[in-house]
N, C-alpha and C positions, 0 to 999 in steps of 0.2 A: 504494500500500500504506500502511495505517495500522497502526502497531505500538506497543504499550506507551504509550498516550496517554489522558489524561482529557479528555473533551469535555463541558463543563458550561455550562448557562445561555445557550445560543444560541437565537435565534428568527428565523423568517422574517416578512416583513411581512404586514399585514392588507390585504384588498382595499380599493379606492377606489371612489368613486361620481361620476357626472356630476351636474351641477346639475339637479334634477328640476323640471319644470313640470307643471301640471295637464293640459296638452294632450299631453304626451309621456311615455310610460313609459320608464324607464331600468332598467338592470341593474347591480347591485352587483358589484364585482370579487371573484374568489375569493381566499382567503388563499394566501400563498406556500407552496410545497412544500419539504420537507426542512429541518427546523429547524436541523440542524447540517451535514449533507452532502447535496448534490444532484448526482447523476451521471446523465448521459445518454449511454449508449454505453460500450463498452470493458469492462474488468473491475474488480471491486472486491474487495480482500483486506484484512480487518481481523483483527488478532491482539492478544489480551491488552489490550483497551481497555475504557474505562468511560464510558458515556454517561448523564448525569443531567440532568433538568430542562431539556431542550431542547423546543421547541414550534414548531408551525407557526402561521401567521396565521389570524385569523378572517375569514369572509366578510363583505362590506359590505352594509348595507341600502340600498335604493333605492325609488323610487316604483313599480317594476315587479317585477323578479325579484331576490331576495336572493342574494348570493354564497355559494359553498360554502366550508367550511373547508379549509385546506391539508392535504395528505396527507404522512404520514411524519414524525412528531414529531422523531425523531432522524435517520433516513436515508430519503431517497427516491432509488432507484437503478433504472436500466434498463440491464442489462448482460448480456453473453454468459455470464459466469461471476461469481458472487457467493459469496464464501467468508468466513464470520465464525466465528472460533474463540476460545474462552476469553474471551468478552466479555460484560459486563453492561449491560443497558439498564434504567434505574430512573427512575420518575416522569417519563417523557417524555409529551407530550400533543400531539394534533392539534387544530386550531382548530374552533370551532363554526360552524354555518351561520347565516346572517342571517335576520332576520324581515322579510318584505315581503308584497306581494300573493301572490307565489309564493315560498315559503320555501326557503332554501338547506339543503343537507344537511351534516351534520358531516363533518369530514375523516376519512379512513380511515388506520388504522395509527398508533396512539399512539406506537409506537417505530419500526416498519419499514413501508415501502411499497416492494416489490421486484417487478420484472418482468423478463422476458427469457428466458435460456436455462436455466441450472442454478444452483440455490442450495443451499449446504451450510452448515448451522448445527451446529457441534460444541462441546459444553460452553458453550452460550450460555444466559444467564439473562435472562428478561424479567420484571421485577418491578414491579408497581404502576404500569403505564402506562395511559393513559386516552385514548379517542378522543372527538372532539367530538360534541355533541348537535346535532340539527336546529334550524332556526329556528322561532320561534313561528308558529302557523298564521295564514294570511292570511284574506281574506274573498272574497266573490263566487265561491263554489264552489271554493275552493282548499284545499290540504292542508298540514298541518304537515310540516316537514322530517324526513328520516330521520337517525338516529344513525349515526355512522361505524362501519365494521366494524373488528374487532381487527387485530392485526399482520397486514398484508395482503400475501400473496405470490402473485403471478400468473405466476411463472416456469414454464417447461415442466415441470421436475422439481424436487422439493424433497426433500432428505435432512436429517432432524433426528436428531441422535445425542447422547445423554447430556446433554440440555438440560432447562431448567426454565422453565415458564410459570406464574407464581403471582401472584394478587391483581391481575390486570389487569381492566379494565372497558371495555365499549363504551358509546357515548353513547346517550341516550334519544331516541326519536322525540318530536316536540313537538306540542302542542296548546295551547289548543283550536282545532282546525281547523274552518272552516265547512263542510267536506265530510267529510274523514277526518283522524284523527290520524296523524302520521308513525310509521314503524316503528322499533323499536329496532335498534341495530347488532348484527350477527351475529359469531360466532366470538370469544368472550370472551378466550381465550388466543391463538388462531391462526385466521386465515381463509385457506384455500388454494383457488385456482382455477387448476388446471393439469392435466397429464395423468398424471404419475407422482408418487406420494407415498410416502415411506418414513419412518416414525417409529420409532426404536429406542432403548430404554433411557432414556426421558424421562418427566418427571412434569408433569402439568397439574393444578394444585390451586387452589381458592378463586378461580377466575375467574368473571366475571359478565357477562351480556349486558344490553343496555339495555331499558328498558320502552317499550311503545308509548304514543304520545300520545293525549290525549283528544279528543273531538269535541263541538261544540255543535249540530250539525245532527241533527234528529230522523230524517233519512234517511241519516245517515252511519254510520261505523263507527270505533270506536277503533283505533288503530294496533296492529300485531302486535309482541309481544315478540321480541327477537332470539333466534335458534336457535343451538345449538352452544355451550353454556356453556364448555367447554374447547376444543373443536376443531370447526370447520366446514369440511367438504370438499365442494366443489361437484360437480355432476353431470358435470363434464368429466373427472374422474379415471378412467383406464382401467387403471392398473396400480399395484402397490405393496402395502404392508402396514403394520400397526401391530404392533410386537413388543416384548415385555418392557418394557412401559410402564405407568404408573399414572395413573389419572384419579380424583381425589378431591375432593369438596365443591365441584364446579362447579355453577353455577345459571344458568338462562335467565330472561330478563325476563318480566314479566307483560304481558298485553294491556291496552290503554288503555280508559278508561271511555267507554262509549257514551252515558251520561247517561240511560239508561232506555229502555224500549220506545217506538217501534219501533227506535230506534237500538240497535246491538249493541256489546257490548264486543269489543275486539280479541282475537285469539287469542294465548295465551301461546306463547313460543318452544318448539320441539321440541328434544329431545335435551339433557338436563341436562349430560351429559359430552361426547357426540359427536353431530354431525349428519353423516350420510354421504349425499351426493346420488347416489352410484353404488356398485356392488358393491366391497367391499374385504375383505381378510383381516385379522382381529385374532387374534393368538395369544400365549399365555403372558403375558397382561396382567391387570391388576387395575382394576376399575371399580366404585367403592363410594362411597356417601354423596353422590351427585349429585342434583340437584333441578330439577324444572320448576315454576315459580311459578304461583300462582293468578292468575286474571284480576282486574282492578281491583275489580270488585264482589263477588268471592268466589264467583261461579258456577263450575261445573265448567269446567276448562280446555279440554277437547277436544283438547289437545296430547297427544303421546305420547312415550314413551321417556325416563323419568327418568334412565336410564343411557345408552341408545343408541337413536337414531332413524335409520332408513335409509329413503330414498325408493324403493329397489329391493330389494336383498338384501344381507346381510352374512354373512360366514362367521367363526365364532368357534371357536377351538381352544385347549383347555387354559387357558381364561380364567375368572377369578373375577369374577362380576357379581352383586352382592348389595347390599341396603340402599339402593337408589335409590328416589326418590319422585316422584310427580306430584301436586302439591297435597298433601293429607293421605294419599294412598294409595300403597302399595308399587307400584313400576312400574320394572322393569329394562330391558325391551326393547319396541320397537315390533314390528309384524308384519314378516315377511320375514327373520327371523334363522335361519340354519342353523348348527349347531354340533355339537361333540363334546367330551367330557371337560370339561364345564362344571361350575362350582359356582355354583348360583343358588337361587332360591326358587320354589316352585310358585305359580301364579296371578299371576305378575308379568310375563308376556308372553314370556319366553324359551322356546324349545322344551323340552319336558319328556321327549321320547322319544329324544333324541340318545344315541348310544353313549357310555357312560362318565359320563353326567351324574349329579351328586350334589346333594342339596338340604339347605338349612338354612333356618330361619325368620329373617327379618331381624333380630329382636331378639337373635339369638345372634352377630351379626357381630363385635362387639368383646368378646365374652365367651369364645367358643370358637374363633373363626376367625382373627382378625387383631389386631395391635397398632395403635394410632393411627399416623398419618403422622409419621415422625421420621427422624433420621439413623441408618441402619443400616449405614453404610459405603457406599462408592461415591460418585459425583459428584452424585447426586440423592436426595431424600427418598423413602422407600418405606414400605409397610406390611409389617412382618415377620409371619410366621405364628406363632401361639401353639403351645406344645407340645401335641401331640395333635390339632391342627387337622385337620378332614376334608379339607383341601386337600392334605395331605402324601401323597406317593407315589400320588396319584390321577389324575395327568395322563399325557400322552404325551411321549415324549422324541425324537420325530422332527423336532424343531424347532430345535435348537441346543444348544450345550454350556455356555452361561453364562446367569445370570439378569441382572436389571436392573443389579445392582451389579458385574457382571463376575466373580462367583464361580461355581464349577463346577456344572453339572448333569450327571447326577443325583447327588444325595446321598441314598442310600436308608436308611431306618430299618427294620432287620430286625424282622419281626413285625407290621408294618402291612400293610393290604391293598395288593395290587399292588406289593409290595416287590421287584420284579425289574426293575431298570432303569426304574422309574416316576418321572418327574419330578413335582414339586409343581405343582398348578394355580395359576396367577397369575404375577405378575412376579418374585416372590422365591422362591428355593429355600432351604428350611431347611438349615442346615449342621450340624445335629445328626444325625450318621449317618456313613456311609462312602461315599466316592466310588467308584463301581463302573464302571470302563471296560469296553468290550466285549471287550478282549483279556485274556488271562491275563498276570499280572505276570511280568516277566523273571526268570530265575534270576540268581544272583549273577554279576556280570560276570567274564569270564575274566581271568587275570593279564595285566597289561600294557595293558589297555584302560580308559580313563577319559574322562569327558566332563563339561565344565563350561560354564556360560553366564553372562556378565556384560555389563552390569549386570542384575540380576534383583531386583525388577521392572524392566522396560524400557519406555521410551516410543518411542525411535527405534531406531537400529542397535544390535544386540547382538553380542558376540563369542562365537562357539562354539569352544571349545578342545578338541581331540581329541588324546589320547595313545594311540598304538598302534604296532605294529611298522612299520618304515619301508617294507617291501615289501608290506604288507597292502592288500587291496582292501576298500574301505569304502563303505557307503551311509549317508548322514545324512538323516533325514526329520523333518518337522514334522507332528505328529499332534494331533488334538483329544483331549479327556480321555476320549473313548469309544474311542480307538484308531484313528480313521479318518484316513487319510493326507491331508494338505492340500497338501503340496508336498515335493519332493525337493530338499534343499539341496546335496547333493554325492553323486556316484556315480563310483567309480574308485579310483585309487591314493590313498593317504593324502595329504592336502594338505601342501604344504611348510610347515614351521613349525607345523603342527597347527591353524591358526586359520582359521575361516570367518566370514563376516559375514552375519547374519540381519537383514533389515529388519523389525523389530517394528512400525514405523509402518504397515506394510501389513496388519497383522492386527487384527481387532476386539479390543476389550478382553476379557480372559478368561485362562484357564489352558490351557497347551499342553504337550505332551510332545515333547521332542527326543530322537530315538533314533538311535544309531549301531550298525550291524550289520556284523560281519566274519565270516569263515568260522569263527572261534573262538567266536563268540557275540555277544551284544548288550548294550548299556548304555543306560539311559534316565534323563533328568533333566527336571525341570519348569521351565517359564518362565511367569511372569505378566506380561501386557501391560497397561499402564495408560495413561491420558492425562492 
């Protein structure tokens, strides 16, 4: 376990080489993995730590094959359980690949390279981390090296909660290759290759994937730009969701220069915000201002999904996806998007006949729909809704009781369309209105019945204090803000001393109702859970 520790300016070694001769090809060594921490097996738990300016080694050049850059600028770990909480990774980097006959690839994971069983990232911040670029292109029909992929997580399952991925960048593919340019690294903020992915209440902003390398060969092709400017999820994902999260101003890399016909420019990366290799559910999220870059020569990209690209299908529910671009053109969705209660623009790829879908022109995004990305409360930056936004009260509420900030849903504005338990579309619920639970408010509590909760807000255990008649039978329940019962805290005779313990740490961030009911009546109080 690592707790309350600063880990700064560590590095792993660069690869070494044999002594080359003209008769014997040699291979350069790979750079060392894990600039600060290297774990093979067991469990890793990191709490309240700070990792800055750690880096892995560069691959070494040789007469034959160049070495690859080391993986995991701050941490390289293979463990059954990996838990990282309230920790910042800033300006860490993985090593670059070496230039040789066969060029090495850039190291993966500017901050993190994780594999194994289950990974949980809670209130983690990845800021301005960088993966290595590929080595320069060799000759004799060889290809430039690929750039390293972003924060690389190959564990079976990944849970990301209340976390920030901002200003991270993947390495460029290199050229000029005598056959093809190398490809840019994928997953500017996060690269995931596993089976179960859950991203909740998190923000991906201003991340960038690498450009493809150039080619010198008239029969070659420029390298492809990296896909998934904010998040790249591979085709191995079979379950999970993205919920109450924001993707803003992420960009994919451009394709490399083919040098003119018949050589071709490389393809630009798909999915300015997200690249999904398999079907996934996205709900109550905001995807705005993301971009697919032009190819090196400025010809049309042929890439797709300025906001979202999916290789199969994706399901969107109560999601705001507007103002994303592909080169100079508006482009929100690739094909294969199924959705309902969307706010989007016509002609930008998203389904236009889904139930509850509303439309705005992209030019109105920051004049009538949203504020710019900023601190609106909660652990991450968000886009607040402007007064009168068409997203207000236009979504569905069958998805949860809090927004990205942990504030309650729904908060309905009387007089707006669908103002009957209608949640707002997107990651943020406007709090200008009235919280409307499903249940009728309790009448005044009967004499002798009182209920308090402390501390409030709570992070861990909270004490529920009940005052009632000694021989009374009482039921104490935890409800969401819509009145749905989540658990029964106590049922039976009034507890001795009147005190119960509620483990708030087991509840997601948000607002809850604690209700005590006796034969004489009921009393309810609110509890706010924070992290």
